[in-house]
C-alpha positions, 0 to 999 in steps of 0.5 A: 500500500502507499499514500499518494499526496497531491496538490489541488488547484485550490492550493490545498493538499490531500491524500489517497491511500492506494492498495498494492494493485493501485485501487483506491482504498481511502481518500482524505479530505483537503488540508490547508498545506502539505505539512498538515496532510503529511501529519495526518498520514503519519498519524494514520501510519502510526495508529492504524495497527490499533484501529478497532473494527466496528461490525455493522453486519446485522441482518436487516429487519424484515419489512413490516406487514401492512395492516389488513385492508379488507373485510370479507375479501372486499376493501374496507374503505372506512379504514382508509379514510373513504367512508361514506363514498360508495364504490364505483 
């Protein structure tokens, strides 16, 4: 892996973390100067080994079944706010 430090047209500096295959793994925000960007990269290189893993892979909750809107197989118009209107 490697960090790529780049200057933007705005005069700021940012970094991109590339994998061994050249694919982008992470992109940092822009920093006001090169020293600030390098300081963040140095912090990441020093601290990355102690990073925690937060697992967010719980299965999605099943969709809630909508309430039954029929009475005796026919639509219950009163339950959906259309009482008093005869069916067409």
